[in-house]
C-alpha positions as CSV (number, residue, x, y, z in Angstrom):
1,M,108.1,106.9,77.4
2,A,108.2,111.1,77.2
3,T,105.5,113.3,78.7
4,P,104.2,114.4,74.9
5,R,103.7,110.5,74.5
6,L,101.8,110.0,78.2
7,M,99.5,113.0,76.9
8,I,98.7,111.3,73.9
9,V,97.9,108.3,75.4
10,F,95.7,110.1,78.5
11,T,93.6,111.5,75.3
12,L,93.3,108.4,73.2
13,A,91.5,106.8,76.2
14,T,89.7,109.9,77.0
15,A,88.7,110.2,73.7
16,G,87.7,105.8,73.2
17,V,85.9,105.9,76.6
18,V,84.3,109.3,75.4
19,L,83.1,107.5,72.5
20,I,81.7,104.6,73.9
21,V,79.9,106.3,76.3
22,A,78.4,108.2,73.4
23,A,77.4,105.0,71.5
24,L,75.6,103.9,75.2
25,A,73.9,107.0,74.8
26,T,72.0,105.5,71.8
27,E,70.4,103.0,74.3
28,S,71.6,100.0,72.6
29,W,72.5,97.9,75.7
30,W,74.8,95.4,73.7
31,L,77.3,97.8,73.4
32,L,77.2,98.0,77.6
33,P,80.0,95.5,77.7
34,V,82.0,96.6,75.0
35,A,82.1,99.9,77.2
36,L,83.6,98.1,80.1
37,L,86.1,96.6,78.0
38,A,87.1,99.5,76.3
39,H,87.0,101.5,79.7
40,A,89.1,98.6,80.9
41,A,91.6,98.5,78.5
42,A,92.0,102.4,78.5
43,T,92.6,101.8,82.2
44,A,95.2,99.5,81.8
45,V,97.4,101.7,78.9
46,T,96.7,104.7,80.7
47,V,98.7,102.7,84.2
48,V,101.3,100.9,82.1
49,A,102.3,104.0,80.6
50,I,102.7,105.7,83.8
51,K,104.6,103.0,85.5
52,R,106.9,103.2,82.6
53,T,107.4,107.3,83.0
54,A,107.9,107.0,86.6
55,A,110.4,104.0,86.2
56,Q,112.7,106.3,83.7
57,K,115.4,107.7,85.6
58,E,116.7,110.9,85.2
59,K,120.3,112.0,83.5
60,P,122.6,114.3,83.7
61,D,122.8,116.5,80.5
62,P,126.2,116.0,78.5
63,V,127.8,119.1,79.9
64,T,127.2,118.1,83.1
65,E,128.0,114.7,83.1
66,A,131.4,115.4,81.8
67,R,132.3,118.4,84.1
68,L,131.2,115.7,87.2
69,E,133.9,113.3,85.2
70,E,136.3,115.9,85.2
71,E,136.3,116.8,88.8
72,H,136.0,113.1,89.6
73,K,139.7,112.6,87.8
74,E,141.0,115.6,89.2
75,S,139.8,114.4,92.7
76,S,141.4,111.4,92.3
77,G,144.5,112.3,90.9
78,H,146.0,114.1,93.8
79,G,144.7,112.2,96.6
80,E,142.2,114.7,98.3
81,S,140.2,117.3,96.4
82,G,141.4,120.3,97.8
83,R,137.9,121.5,98.2
84,G,137.5,120.7,102.1
85,D,134.9,118.8,101.8
86,G,136.6,115.0,102.2
87,G,136.6,114.9,98.3
88,E,133.4,113.3,98.2
89,P,131.8,113.8,94.6
90,R,128.9,116.3,94.9
91,T,125.6,115.1,93.3
92,V,124.1,118.2,90.8
93,I,120.8,118.8,90.3
């Protein structure tokens, strides 16, 4: 889930809870269970969205990925890379 989607989830969850609280302000006590369920649902949706976002792994952009692949081919083709770092692949952040 991308960051804009996460922001949409936060906004909708907040709007839903605010609307239920506004409904409670009308002193209709039968809306209390509805408000609690809406709050629980909004919390669950938000937590699931956060977990999905946190579970996504970052991928390098295609240009960086191609460069790393090319460096790996060069280092494995000549035995030692000649870079002086033991031929270990580098990680680009």
